[in-house]
mmCIF file as Biopython writes it, N, C-alpha, C and O atoms, coordinates in Angstrom:
data_model
#
loop_
_atom_site.group_PDB
_atom_site.id
_atom_site.type_symbol
_atom_site.label_atom_id
_atom_site.label_alt_id
_atom_site.label_comp_id
_atom_site.label_asym_id
_atom_site.label_entity_id
_atom_site.label_seq_id
_atom_site.pdbx_PDB_ins_code
_atom_site.Cartn_x
_atom_site.Cartn_y
_atom_site.Cartn_z
_atom_site.occupancy
_atom_site.B_iso_or_equiv
_atom_site.auth_seq_id
_atom_site.auth_asym_id
_atom_site.pdbx_PDB_model_num
ATOM 1   N N  . MET A ? 1  ? 147.000 12.090 36.975 1.0 0.0 1  A 1 
ATOM 2   C CA . MET A ? 1  ? 146.981 13.510 36.735 1.0 0.0 1  A 1 
ATOM 3   C C  . MET A ? 1  ? 147.450 14.232 37.989 1.0 0.0 1  A 1 
ATOM 4   O O  . MET A ? 1  ? 146.993 13.926 39.091 1.0 0.0 1  A 1 
ATOM 5   N N  . ALA A ? 2  ? 148.348 15.179 37.831 1.0 0.0 2  A 1 
ATOM 6   C CA . ALA A ? 2  ? 148.855 15.950 38.955 1.0 0.0 2  A 1 
ATOM 7   C C  . ALA A ? 2  ? 147.744 16.816 39.536 1.0 0.0 2  A 1 
ATOM 8   O O  . ALA A ? 2  ? 146.806 17.193 38.834 1.0 0.0 2  A 1 
ATOM 9   N N  . ARG A ? 3  ? 147.857 17.126 40.813 1.0 0.0 3  A 1 
ATOM 10  C CA . ARG A ? 3  ? 146.823 17.911 41.479 1.0 0.0 3  A 1 
ATOM 11  C C  . ARG A ? 3  ? 146.681 19.313 40.902 1.0 0.0 3  A 1 
ATOM 12  O O  . ARG A ? 3  ? 145.574 19.849 40.854 1.0 0.0 3  A 1 
ATOM 13  N N  . ASP A ? 4  ? 147.783 19.913 40.463 1.0 0.0 4  A 1 
ATOM 14  C CA . ASP A ? 4  ? 147.719 21.281 39.972 1.0 0.0 4  A 1 
ATOM 15  C C  . ASP A ? 4  ? 147.400 21.360 38.477 1.0 0.0 4  A 1 
ATOM 16  O O  . ASP A ? 4  ? 147.333 22.453 37.914 1.0 0.0 4  A 1 
ATOM 17  N N  . GLU A ? 5  ? 147.206 20.226 37.844 1.0 0.0 5  A 1 
ATOM 18  C CA . GLU A ? 5  ? 146.862 20.203 36.423 1.0 0.0 5  A 1 
ATOM 19  C C  . GLU A ? 5  ? 145.355 20.364 36.256 1.0 0.0 5  A 1 
ATOM 20  O O  . GLU A ? 5  ? 144.571 19.688 36.922 1.0 0.0 5  A 1 
ATOM 21  N N  . GLU A ? 6  ? 144.960 21.264 35.363 1.0 0.0 6  A 1 
ATOM 22  C CA . GLU A ? 6  ? 143.547 21.472 35.103 1.0 0.0 6  A 1 
ATOM 23  C C  . GLU A ? 6  ? 143.202 20.946 33.729 1.0 0.0 6  A 1 
ATOM 24  O O  . GLU A ? 6  ? 144.026 20.979 32.815 1.0 0.0 6  A 1 
ATOM 25  N N  . ARG A ? 7  ? 141.987 20.461 33.586 1.0 0.0 7  A 1 
ATOM 26  C CA . ARG A ? 7  ? 141.508 19.975 32.295 1.0 0.0 7  A 1 
ATOM 27  C C  . ARG A ? 7  ? 140.253 20.739 31.939 1.0 0.0 7  A 1 
ATOM 28  O O  . ARG A ? 7  ? 139.419 21.039 32.793 1.0 0.0 7  A 1 
ATOM 29  N N  . PHE A ? 8  ? 140.138 21.043 30.672 1.0 0.0 8  A 1 
ATOM 30  C CA . PHE A ? 8  ? 138.973 21.750 30.164 1.0 0.0 8  A 1 
ATOM 31  C C  . PHE A ? 8  ? 138.367 20.938 29.040 1.0 0.0 8  A 1 
ATOM 32  O O  . PHE A ? 8  ? 139.069 20.190 28.360 1.0 0.0 8  A 1 
ATOM 33  N N  . ARG A ? 9  ? 137.075 21.080 28.842 1.0 0.0 9  A 1 
ATOM 34  C CA . ARG A ? 9  ? 136.447 20.441 27.693 1.0 0.0 9  A 1 
ATOM 35  C C  . ARG A ? 9  ? 135.342 21.346 27.174 1.0 0.0 9  A 1 
ATOM 36  O O  . ARG A ? 9  ? 134.784 22.162 27.908 1.0 0.0 9  A 1 
ATOM 37  N N  . LEU A ? 10 ? 135.049 21.187 25.927 1.0 0.0 10 A 1 
ATOM 38  C CA . LEU A ? 10 ? 134.052 21.986 25.239 1.0 0.0 10 A 1 
ATOM 39  C C  . LEU A ? 10 ? 132.661 21.502 25.637 1.0 0.0 10 A 1 
ATOM 40  O O  . LEU A ? 10 ? 132.346 20.321 25.495 1.0 0.0 10 A 1 
ATOM 41  N N  . ARG A ? 11 ? 131.839 22.406 26.129 1.0 0.0 11 A 1 
ATOM 42  C CA . ARG A ? 11 ? 130.506 22.025 26.584 1.0 0.0 11 A 1 
ATOM 43  C C  . ARG A ? 11 ? 129.403 22.653 25.747 1.0 0.0 11 A 1 
ATOM 44  O O  . ARG A ? 11 ? 128.231 22.593 26.121 1.0 0.0 11 A 1 
ATOM 45  N N  . ILE A ? 12 ? 129.760 23.251 24.625 1.0 0.0 12 A 1 
ATOM 46  C CA . ILE A ? 12 ? 128.776 23.813 23.711 1.0 0.0 12 A 1 
ATOM 47  C C  . ILE A ? 12 ? 128.896 23.050 22.387 1.0 0.0 12 A 1 
ATOM 48  O O  . ILE A ? 12 ? 129.927 22.429 22.127 1.0 0.0 12 A 1 
ATOM 49  N N  . PRO A ? 13 ? 127.870 23.090 21.561 1.0 0.0 13 A 1 
ATOM 50  C CA . PRO A ? 13 ? 127.962 22.389 20.273 1.0 0.0 13 A 1 
ATOM 51  C C  . PRO A ? 13 ? 129.156 22.880 19.454 1.0 0.0 13 A 1 
ATOM 52  O O  . PRO A ? 13 ? 129.480 24.068 19.451 1.0 0.0 13 A 1 
ATOM 53  N N  . LEU A ? 14 ? 129.786 21.964 18.779 1.0 0.0 14 A 1 
ATOM 54  C CA . LEU A ? 14 ? 131.002 22.260 18.031 1.0 0.0 14 A 1 
ATOM 55  C C  . LEU A ? 14 ? 130.784 23.353 16.987 1.0 0.0 14 A 1 
ATOM 56  O O  . LEU A ? 14 ? 131.641 24.219 16.814 1.0 0.0 14 A 1 
ATOM 57  N N  . GLY A ? 15 ? 129.667 23.325 16.302 1.0 0.0 15 A 1 
ATOM 58  C CA . GLY A ? 15 ? 129.375 24.341 15.297 1.0 0.0 15 A 1 
ATOM 59  C C  . GLY A ? 15 ? 129.305 25.739 15.890 1.0 0.0 15 A 1 
ATOM 60  O O  . GLY A ? 15 ? 129.795 26.697 15.292 1.0 0.0 15 A 1 
ATOM 61  N N  . GLU A ? 16 ? 128.695 25.857 17.066 1.0 0.0 16 A 1 
ATOM 62  C CA . GLU A ? 16 ? 128.619 27.153 17.745 1.0 0.0 16 A 1 
ATOM 63  C C  . GLU A ? 16 ? 130.000 27.606 18.205 1.0 0.0 16 A 1 
ATOM 64  O O  . GLU A ? 16 ? 130.320 28.793 18.142 1.0 0.0 16 A 1 
ATOM 65  N N  . ALA A ? 17 ? 130.806 26.675 18.661 1.0 0.0 17 A 1 
ATOM 66  C CA . ALA A ? 17 ? 132.154 27.010 19.115 1.0 0.0 17 A 1 
ATOM 67  C C  . ALA A ? 17 ? 133.007 27.533 17.960 1.0 0.0 17 A 1 
ATOM 68  O O  . ALA A ? 17 ? 133.737 28.513 18.112 1.0 0.0 17 A 1 
ATOM 69  N N  . VAL A ? 18 ? 132.911 26.877 16.814 1.0 0.0 18 A 1 
ATOM 70  C CA . VAL A ? 18 ? 133.682 27.306 15.643 1.0 0.0 18 A 1 
ATOM 71  C C  . VAL A ? 18 ? 133.205 28.680 15.185 1.0 0.0 18 A 1 
ATOM 72  O O  . VAL A ? 18 ? 134.026 29.541 14.872 1.0 0.0 18 A 1 
ATOM 73  N N  . ALA A ? 19 ? 131.899 28.898 15.142 1.0 0.0 19 A 1 
ATOM 74  C CA . ALA A ? 19 ? 131.366 30.204 14.739 1.0 0.0 19 A 1 
ATOM 75  C C  . ALA A ? 19 ? 131.834 31.301 15.692 1.0 0.0 19 A 1 
ATOM 76  O O  . ALA A ? 19 ? 132.163 32.400 15.247 1.0 0.0 19 A 1 
ATOM 77  N N  . PHE A ? 20 ? 131.867 31.023 16.978 1.0 0.0 20 A 1 
ATOM 78  C CA . PHE A ? 20 ? 132.330 31.994 17.964 1.0 0.0 20 A 1 
ATOM 79  C C  . PHE A ? 20 ? 133.818 32.280 17.772 1.0 0.0 20 A 1 
ATOM 80  O O  . PHE A ? 20 ? 134.239 33.437 17.783 1.0 0.0 20 A 1 
ATOM 81  N N  . ALA A ? 21 ? 134.602 31.239 17.598 1.0 0.0 21 A 1 
ATOM 82  C CA . ALA A ? 21 ? 136.048 31.402 17.439 1.0 0.0 21 A 1 
ATOM 83  C C  . ALA A ? 21 ? 136.389 32.194 16.179 1.0 0.0 21 A 1 
ATOM 84  O O  . ALA A ? 21 ? 137.367 32.942 16.161 1.0 0.0 21 A 1 
ATOM 85  N N  . LEU A ? 22 ? 135.586 32.034 15.125 1.0 0.0 22 A 1 
ATOM 86  C CA . LEU A ? 22 ? 135.844 32.726 13.861 1.0 0.0 22 A 1 
ATOM 87  C C  . LEU A ? 22 ? 135.168 34.096 13.797 1.0 0.0 22 A 1 
ATOM 88  O O  . LEU A ? 22 ? 135.177 34.738 12.747 1.0 0.0 22 A 1 
ATOM 89  N N  . ASP A ? 23 ? 134.579 34.550 14.913 1.0 0.0 23 A 1 
ATOM 90  C CA . ASP A ? 23 ? 133.946 35.868 15.018 1.0 0.0 23 A 1 
ATOM 91  C C  . ASP A ? 23 ? 132.684 35.962 14.156 1.0 0.0 23 A 1 
ATOM 92  O O  . ASP A ? 23 ? 132.334 37.044 13.685 1.0 0.0 23 A 1 
ATOM 93  N N  . TRP A ? 24 ? 132.014 34.851 13.954 1.0 0.0 24 A 1 
ATOM 94  C CA . TRP A ? 24 ? 130.748 34.839 13.220 1.0 0.0 24 A 1 
ATOM 95  C C  . TRP A ? 24 ? 129.578 34.931 14.182 1.0 0.0 24 A 1 
ATOM 96  O O  . TRP A ? 24 ? 128.449 35.198 13.769 1.0 0.0 24 A 1 
ATOM 97  N N  . SER A ? 25 ? 129.844 34.711 15.467 1.0 0.0 25 A 1 
ATOM 98  C CA . SER A ? 25 ? 128.810 34.694 16.495 1.0 0.0 25 A 1 
ATOM 99  C C  . SER A ? 25 ? 129.393 35.246 17.786 1.0 0.0 25 A 1 
ATOM 100 O O  . SER A ? 25 ? 130.607 35.227 17.993 1.0 0.0 25 A 1 
ATOM 101 N N  . ASP A ? 26 ? 128.505 35.742 18.658 1.0 0.0 26 A 1 
ATOM 102 C CA . ASP A ? 26 ? 128.966 36.237 19.961 1.0 0.0 26 A 1 
ATOM 103 C C  . ASP A ? 26 ? 128.521 35.345 21.115 1.0 0.0 26 A 1 
ATOM 104 O O  . ASP A ? 26 ? 128.882 35.603 22.263 1.0 0.0 26 A 1 
ATOM 105 N N  . LEU A ? 27 ? 127.752 34.312 20.836 1.0 0.0 27 A 1 
ATOM 106 C CA . LEU A ? 27 ? 127.227 33.390 21.858 1.0 0.0 27 A 1 
ATOM 107 C C  . LEU A ? 27 ? 126.574 34.141 23.019 1.0 0.0 27 A 1 
ATOM 108 O O  . LEU A ? 27 ? 126.697 33.740 24.176 1.0 0.0 27 A 1 
ATOM 109 N N  . ASP A ? 28 ? 125.887 35.220 22.703 1.0 0.0 28 A 1 
ATOM 110 C CA . ASP A ? 28 ? 125.190 36.043 23.708 1.0 0.0 28 A 1 
ATOM 111 C C  . ASP A ? 28 ? 126.118 36.708 24.713 1.0 0.0 28 A 1 
ATOM 112 O O  . ASP A ? 28 ? 125.671 37.104 25.789 1.0 0.0 28 A 1 
ATOM 113 N N  . CYS A ? 29 ? 127.408 36.841 24.385 1.0 0.0 29 A 1 
ATOM 114 C CA . CYS A ? 29 ? 128.340 37.599 25.222 1.0 0.0 29 A 1 
ATOM 115 C C  . CYS A ? 29 ? 128.253 39.065 24.811 1.0 0.0 29 A 1 
ATOM 116 O O  . CYS A ? 29 ? 128.104 39.370 23.628 1.0 0.0 29 A 1 
ATOM 117 N N  . GLU A ? 30 ? 128.346 39.967 25.774 1.0 0.0 30 A 1 
ATOM 118 C CA . GLU A ? 30 ? 128.261 41.390 25.457 1.0 0.0 30 A 1 
ATOM 119 C C  . GLU A ? 30 ? 129.449 41.851 24.623 1.0 0.0 30 A 1 
ATOM 120 O O  . GLU A ? 30 ? 129.275 42.479 23.579 1.0 0.0 30 A 1 
ATOM 121 N N  . ALA A ? 31 ? 130.638 41.544 25.079 1.0 0.0 31 A 1 
ATOM 122 C CA . ALA A ? 31 ? 131.848 41.980 24.368 1.0 0.0 31 A 1 
ATOM 123 C C  . ALA A ? 31 ? 132.920 40.901 24.515 1.0 0.0 31 A 1 
ATOM 124 O O  . ALA A ? 31 ? 133.833 41.044 25.329 1.0 0.0 31 A 1 
ATOM 125 N N  . PRO A ? 32 ? 132.815 39.822 23.733 1.0 0.0 32 A 1 
ATOM 126 C CA . PRO A ? 32 ? 133.811 38.749 23.868 1.0 0.0 32 A 1 
ATOM 127 C C  . PRO A ? 32 ? 135.199 39.235 23.448 1.0 0.0 32 A 1 
ATOM 128 O O  . PRO A ? 32 ? 135.346 39.956 22.461 1.0 0.0 32 A 1 
ATOM 129 N N  . SER A ? 33 ? 136.195 38.833 24.203 1.0 0.0 33 A 1 
ATOM 130 C CA . SER A ? 33 ? 137.574 39.232 23.910 1.0 0.0 33 A 1 
ATOM 131 C C  . SER A ? 33 ? 138.214 38.250 22.927 1.0 0.0 33 A 1 
ATOM 132 O O  . SER A ? 33 ? 137.713 37.150 22.696 1.0 0.0 33 A 1 
ATOM 133 N N  . ASP A ? 34 ? 139.320 38.682 22.369 1.0 0.0 34 A 1 
ATOM 134 C CA . ASP A ? 34 ? 140.078 37.803 21.472 1.0 0.0 34 A 1 
ATOM 135 C C  . ASP A ? 34 ? 140.559 36.561 22.220 1.0 0.0 34 A 1 
ATOM 136 O O  . ASP A ? 34 ? 140.589 35.465 21.659 1.0 0.0 34 A 1 
ATOM 137 N N  . ALA A ? 35 ? 140.934 36.735 23.482 1.0 0.0 35 A 1 
ATOM 138 C CA . ALA A ? 35 ? 141.402 35.596 24.280 1.0 0.0 35 A 1 
ATOM 139 C C  . ALA A ? 35 ? 140.291 34.556 24.459 1.0 0.0 35 A 1 
ATOM 140 O O  . ALA A ? 35 ? 140.549 33.354 24.409 1.0 0.0 35 A 1 
ATOM 141 N N  . GLN A ? 36 ? 139.058 35.024 24.667 1.0 0.0 36 A 1 
ATOM 142 C CA . GLN A ? 36 ? 137.937 34.092 24.799 1.0 0.0 36 A 1 
ATOM 143 C C  . GLN A ? 36 ? 137.721 33.331 23.495 1.0 0.0 36 A 1 
ATOM 144 O O  . GLN A ? 36 ? 137.496 32.121 23.501 1.0 0.0 36 A 1 
ATOM 145 N N  . ARG A ? 37 ? 137.790 34.046 22.387 1.0 0.0 37 A 1 
ATOM 146 C CA . ARG A ? 37 ? 137.608 33.403 21.078 1.0 0.0 37 A 1 
ATOM 147 C C  . ARG A ? 37 ? 138.713 32.385 20.814 1.0 0.0 37 A 1 
ATOM 148 O O  . ARG A ? 37 ? 138.453 31.304 20.285 1.0 0.0 37 A 1 
ATOM 149 N N  . GLN A ? 38 ? 139.947 32.732 21.184 1.0 0.0 38 A 1 
ATOM 150 C CA . GLN A ? 38 ? 141.068 31.812 20.980 1.0 0.0 38 A 1 
ATOM 151 C C  . GLN A ? 38 ? 140.920 30.563 21.833 1.0 0.0 38 A 1 
ATOM 152 O O  . GLN A ? 38 ? 141.180 29.454 21.366 1.0 0.0 38 A 1 
ATOM 153 N N  . LEU A ? 39 ? 140.505 30.738 23.077 1.0 0.0 39 A 1 
ATOM 154 C CA . LEU A ? 39 ? 140.332 29.586 23.965 1.0 0.0 39 A 1 
ATOM 155 C C  . LEU A ? 39 ? 139.260 28.639 23.432 1.0 0.0 39 A 1 
ATOM 156 O O  . LEU A ? 39 ? 139.470 27.427 23.385 1.0 0.0 39 A 1 
ATOM 157 N N  . ILE A ? 40 ? 138.119 29.183 23.034 1.0 0.0 40 A 1 
ATOM 158 C CA . ILE A ? 40 ? 137.060 28.347 22.480 1.0 0.0 40 A 1 
ATOM 159 C C  . ILE A ? 40 ? 137.535 27.676 21.192 1.0 0.0 40 A 1 
ATOM 160 O O  . ILE A ? 40 ? 137.220 26.512 20.946 1.0 0.0 40 A 1 
ATOM 161 N N  . GLY A ? 41 ? 138.291 28.404 20.374 1.0 0.0 41 A 1 
ATOM 162 C CA . GLY A ? 41 ? 138.840 27.822 19.145 1.0 0.0 41 A 1 
ATOM 163 C C  . GLY A ? 41 ? 139.782 26.668 19.435 1.0 0.0 41 A 1 
ATOM 164 O O  . GLY A ? 41 ? 139.737 25.640 18.759 1.0 0.0 41 A 1 
ATOM 165 N N  . LEU A ? 42 ? 140.635 26.833 20.440 1.0 0.0 42 A 1 
ATOM 166 C CA . LEU A ? 42 ? 141.550 25.746 20.814 1.0 0.0 42 A 1 
ATOM 167 C C  . LEU A ? 42 ? 140.790 24.528 21.317 1.0 0.0 42 A 1 
ATOM 168 O O  . LEU A ? 42 ? 141.147 23.394 20.998 1.0 0.0 42 A 1 
ATOM 169 N N  . LEU A ? 43 ? 139.748 24.757 22.098 1.0 0.0 43 A 1 
ATOM 170 C CA . LEU A ? 43 ? 138.949 23.639 22.592 1.0 0.0 43 A 1 
ATOM 171 C C  . LEU A ? 43 ? 138.216 22.945 21.444 1.0 0.0 43 A 1 
ATOM 172 O O  . LEU A ? 43 ? 138.054 21.725 21.458 1.0 0.0 43 A 1 
ATOM 173 N N  . ALA A ? 44 ? 137.772 23.723 20.448 1.0 0.0 44 A 1 
ATOM 174 C CA . ALA A ? 44 ? 137.101 23.129 19.287 1.0 0.0 44 A 1 
ATOM 175 C C  . ALA A ? 44 ? 138.076 22.270 18.492 1.0 0.0 44 A 1 
ATOM 176 O O  . ALA A ? 44 ? 137.740 21.153 18.098 1.0 0.0 44 A 1 
ATOM 177 N N  . VAL A ? 45 ? 139.285 22.783 18.253 1.0 0.0 45 A 1 
ATOM 178 C CA . VAL A ? 45 ? 140.296 22.010 17.524 1.0 0.0 45 A 1 
ATOM 179 C C  . VAL A ? 45 ? 140.657 20.748 18.305 1.0 0.0 45 A 1 
ATOM 180 O O  . VAL A ? 45 ? 140.801 19.674 17.721 1.0 0.0 45 A 1 
ATOM 181 N N  . ASP A ? 46 ? 140.803 20.876 19.608 1.0 0.0 46 A 1 
ATOM 182 C CA . ASP A ? 46 ? 141.118 19.714 20.441 1.0 0.0 46 A 1 
ATOM 183 C C  . ASP A ? 46 ? 140.004 18.671 20.358 1.0 0.0 46 A 1 
ATOM 184 O O  . ASP A ? 46 ? 140.274 17.472 20.291 1.0 0.0 46 A 1 
ATOM 185 N N  . SER A ? 47 ? 138.768 19.129 20.362 1.0 0.0 47 A 1 
ATOM 186 C CA . SER A ? 47 ? 137.624 18.218 20.238 1.0 0.0 47 A 1 
ATOM 187 C C  . SER A ? 47 ? 137.648 17.477 18.911 1.0 0.0 47 A 1 
ATOM 188 O O  . SER A ? 47 ? 137.398 16.273 18.860 1.0 0.0 47 A 1 
ATOM 189 N N  . LEU A ? 48 ? 137.948 18.195 17.846 1.0 0.0 48 A 1 
ATOM 190 C CA . LEU A ? 48 ? 138.020 17.565 16.527 1.0 0.0 48 A 1 
ATOM 191 C C  . LEU A ? 48 ? 139.157 16.558 16.452 1.0 0.0 48 A 1 
ATOM 192 O O  . LEU A ? 48 ? 138.996 15.475 15.888 1.0 0.0 48 A 1 
ATOM 193 N N  . GLN A ? 49 ? 140.305 16.911 17.019 1.0 0.0 49 A 1 
ATOM 194 C CA . GLN A ? 49 ? 141.436 15.979 17.004 1.0 0.0 49 A 1 
ATOM 195 C C  . GLN A ? 49 ? 141.125 14.744 17.828 1.0 0.0 49 A 1 
ATOM 196 O O  . GLN A ? 49 ? 141.482 13.633 17.435 1.0 0.0 49 A 1 
ATOM 197 N N  . TYR A ? 50 ? 140.468 14.918 18.957 1.0 0.0 50 A 1 
ATOM 198 C CA . TYR A ? 50 ? 140.101 13.785 19.797 1.0 0.0 50 A 1 
ATOM 199 C C  . TYR A ? 50 ? 139.153 12.850 19.052 1.0 0.0 50 A 1 
ATOM 200 O O  . TYR A ? 50 ? 139.219 11.631 19.208 1.0 0.0 50 A 1 
ATOM 201 N N  . ALA A ? 51 ? 138.266 13.437 18.237 1.0 0.0 51 A 1 
ATOM 202 C CA . ALA A ? 51 ? 137.325 12.643 17.447 1.0 0.0 51 A 1 
ATOM 203 C C  . ALA A ? 51 ? 137.959 12.155 16.147 1.0 0.0 51 A 1 
ATOM 204 O O  . ALA A ? 51 ? 137.288 11.541 15.318 1.0 0.0 51 A 1 
ATOM 205 N N  . GLU A ? 52 ? 139.237 12.426 15.973 1.0 0.0 52 A 1 
ATOM 206 C CA . GLU A ? 52 ? 140.008 12.025 14.794 1.0 0.0 52 A 1 
ATOM 207 C C  . GLU A ? 52 ? 139.432 12.595 13.503 1.0 0.0 52 A 1 
ATOM 208 O O  . GLU A ? 52 ? 139.405 11.924 12.472 1.0 0.0 52 A 1 
ATOM 209 N N  . GLN A ? 53 ? 138.979 13.826 13.575 1.0 0.0 53 A 1 
ATOM 210 C CA . GLN A ? 53 ? 138.536 14.546 12.388 1.0 0.0 53 A 1 
ATOM 211 C C  . GLN A ? 53 ? 139.666 15.504 11.994 1.0 0.0 53 A 1 
ATOM 212 O O  . GLN A ? 53 ? 139.550 16.722 12.134 1.0 0.0 53 A 1 
ATOM 213 N N  . TRP A ? 54 ? 140.737 14.931 11.508 1.0 0.0 54 A 1 
ATOM 214 C CA . TRP A ? 54 ? 141.984 15.654 11.286 1.0 0.0 54 A 1 
ATOM 215 C C  . TRP A ? 54 ? 141.872 16.739 10.226 1.0 0.0 54 A 1 
ATOM 216 O O  . TRP A ? 54 ? 142.436 17.820 10.392 1.0 0.0 54 A 1 
ATOM 217 N N  . ARG A ? 55 ? 141.156 16.471 9.144  1.0 0.0 55 A 1 
ATOM 218 C CA . ARG A ? 55 ? 141.059 17.467 8.062  1.0 0.0 55 A 1 
ATOM 219 C C  . ARG A ? 55 ? 140.395 18.743 8.561  1.0 0.0 55 A 1 
ATOM 220 O O  . ARG A ? 55 ? 140.887 19.839 8.294  1.0 0.0 55 A 1 
ATOM 221 N N  . MET A ? 56 ? 139.276 18.617 9.286  1.0 0.0 56 A 1 
ATOM 222 C CA . MET A ? 56 ? 138.584 19.786 9.821  1.0 0.0 56 A 1 
ATOM 223 C C  . MET A ? 56 ? 139.439 20.494 10.859 1.0 0.0 56 A 1 
ATOM 224 O O  . MET A ? 56 ? 139.473 21.724 10.891 1.0 0.0 56 A 1 
ATOM 225 N N  . ALA A ? 57 ? 140.132 19.739 11.712 1.0 0.0 57 A 1 
ATOM 226 C CA . ALA A ? 57 ? 140.998 20.342 12.722 1.0 0.0 57 A 1 
ATOM 227 C C  . ALA A ? 57 ? 142.128 21.127 12.057 1.0 0.0 57 A 1 
ATOM 228 O O  . ALA A ? 57 ? 142.462 22.227 12.498 1.0 0.0 57 A 1 
ATOM 229 N N  . ALA A ? 58 ? 142.708 20.576 11.013 1.0 0.0 58 A 1 
ATOM 230 C CA . ALA A ? 58 ? 143.803 21.262 10.321 1.0 0.0 58 A 1 
ATOM 231 C C  . ALA A ? 58 ? 143.309 22.540 9.641  1.0 0.0 58 A 1 
ATOM 232 O O  . ALA A ? 58 ? 144.047 23.521 9.554  1.0 0.0 58 A 1 
ATOM 233 N N  . THR A ? 59 ? 142.082 22.532 9.166  1.0 0.0 59 A 1 
ATOM 234 C CA . THR A ? 59 ? 141.504 23.713 8.532  1.0 0.0 59 A 1 
ATOM 235 C C  . THR A ? 59 ? 141.361 24.859 9.527  1.0 0.0 59 A 1 
ATOM 236 O O  . THR A ? 59 ? 141.549 26.020 9.166  1.0 0.0 59 A 1 
ATOM 237 N N  . LEU A ? 60 ? 141.031 24.541 10.775 1.0 0.0 60 A 1 
ATOM 238 C CA . LEU A ? 60 ? 140.807 25.575 11.777 1.0 0.0 60 A 1 
ATOM 239 C C  . LEU A ? 60 ? 142.081 26.070 12.450 1.0 0.0 60 A 1 
ATOM 240 O O  . LEU A ? 60 ? 142.093 27.171 13.000 1.0 0.0 60 A 1 
ATOM 241 N N  . GLN A ? 61 ? 143.139 25.294 12.421 1.0 0.0 61 A 1 
ATOM 242 C CA . GLN A ? 61 ? 144.376 25.694 13.087 1.0 0.0 61 A 1 
ATOM 243 C C  . GLN A ? 61 ? 145.073 26.803 12.326 1.0 0.0 61 A 1 
ATOM 244 O O  . GLN A ? 61 ? 145.117 26.782 11.096 1.0 0.0 61 A 1 
ATOM 245 N N  . PRO A ? 62 ? 145.628 27.792 13.060 1.0 0.0 62 A 1 
ATOM 246 C CA . PRO A ? 62 ? 146.379 28.855 12.381 1.0 0.0 62 A 1 
ATOM 247 C C  . PRO A ? 62 ? 147.677 28.302 11.782 1.0 0.0 62 A 1 
ATOM 248 O O  . PRO A ? 62 ? 148.238 27.317 12.264 1.0 0.0 62 A 1 
ATOM 249 N N  . VAL A ? 63 ? 148.122 28.949 10.746 1.0 0.0 63 A 1 
ATOM 250 C CA . VAL A ? 63 ? 149.339 28.516 10.047 1.0 0.0 63 A 1 
ATOM 251 C C  . VAL A ? 63 ? 150.550 29.002 10.781 1.0 0.0 63 A 1 
ATOM 252 O O  . VAL A ? 63 ? 151.675 28.744 10.355 1.0 0.0 63 A 1 
#
């Protein structure tokens, strides 16, 4: 891995991450931005793909 490359991983339960990304929850944030929701959503989809749960990952990905 290159020195300037950063890696992120989801550290909250997947169900909470999906609810946050879909605007069903605020995860105790005062005013979560769309960018925050998108980032958590991307990490959730990445987690599902890594676990080879392709059907659920495809359901969450935008068309």
